[in-house]
Steps between C-alpha positions, in 0.01 A plus 500: 500500500500548876551852628634531851366770723749705700403321820573163338862582432728367773750762612773496759443676829629854455668480840700188409862558405684244289855427615763566232803271474798554269700223337847574366607198299559338164236393251421134431355452152336172606307678776604258772753706694644849532289812448209302361456268797565788742206695357281189500588442865410857598167473319426163660546665840285805415786746458575728207834425336736750342821394328851606408659266245874442537550237230313335216552127477409253228405194703252220536453198725823343372734790576623848416605544137602868501523800734498870418583719799308827508740800519523657844374838381175335385471314830551833677233667286251221575571530872460878496172477310348248740638632829401860426139411426383183676459434876732200516449300821767236438755390243612162372839491325592207278753480217692829473697417186813708561706664771397841363134408540562385856656837583214696343237292683677544834535875451138563397348282773725653767384846393130419551546285810244223434463291815450155348751376242508126427813401311483176309839402366459312170858439394399188309165403353304197613633315195860586588562792263721781640322830566799699621879481516734552797492878461120501520508270801742728683295809410182339634678403820669837555223742394169317542553274803525803736189657343273196518274417791515133393712295258370166369780291344468132420771250594702540179494880520596503867801285414599740222483805728706320765740325259397170654327190363124474547411346834315173550334532842285742696775550758739605225230730362489682835877553487489639147201722577691650792803553276282684247352709779852611587528650149291799618169333426213589737332160469555180300253239382712213368273283286548126541276362229795349317597286798250251359723449196785362707362153568284227355224542758267797477510722809186536710524878515666796329698697759615860468730653761431854619769695685493859624685646797506227765193327357522167317172354379385226265213527256373160395239397246406161357735399220309491171615240251473686169731578211315828432712731711605766249483841669451383859778720638366807322146423615599454865698823526223689319238359735706604803523853358125504438417391854741761640321765293171382651633565851624160614815473709801328347452157663128504426562605138741210451261249657203617291708509181623147556145371554386679184789360295440146628142521375629615161737204486217262589299636207794495259398165348282704265804686363646212298607690192842560349786253477652577841374575850170686475410801713346506844124557476408848626150497351242546774250244376701256288 
């Protein structure tokens, strides 16, 4: 048996503070999306993750089989417990589950005034299962859009918020991003990864459109040809929140998160398990 001396035990620098990031979202029993992938993303980026669970889902790589929405009083209790005790630097919001939960989340976060709130808007899962009805969609738009420092819808979700069909070009993405910005959002990152599904030829790059104030910008990354994309939206928004917690500006946080996610997609060939799309690979050395 080897006995380690005190000076052989690696310890963190006492002056180093770990950034704490909070995810408010639903649980994914397969571990590929939702709360589970949010926490994995925070850890991958050297942040400490706290969580408030809004819904418990029974799901796997093929879809969502059942959803149990957590009552709003339990969501409120989780929020109170975390916000009263931990030094939260930023928040990522995913699935809220109900209009009552949306109201509670908006109220609690407004009370504490956290600077960085990244609102992902999962109204449907990556396999097409609904994660919220029209009442939830309206509650997210009316109570959480004004609170968020960034919203990150995909093309299908943007169309649902605007009551329009999903767009099929980058120019149309800019128009819809501006329309979402007009719904009291501070900034919009409209994710264009699904543009690649619209034709027979694979796109050369994945383009996301960023709009805030008078600024319109494009964030491009090489398109990765992989079926293992489960949880990519959750991972991207979580990574943005983590980089914001670490002190990056919004544009820099988006750029770094997109680079990080692209690397995860490139490594996703090792995640070929399940009978549907596997998860993005967030393991540092796999």
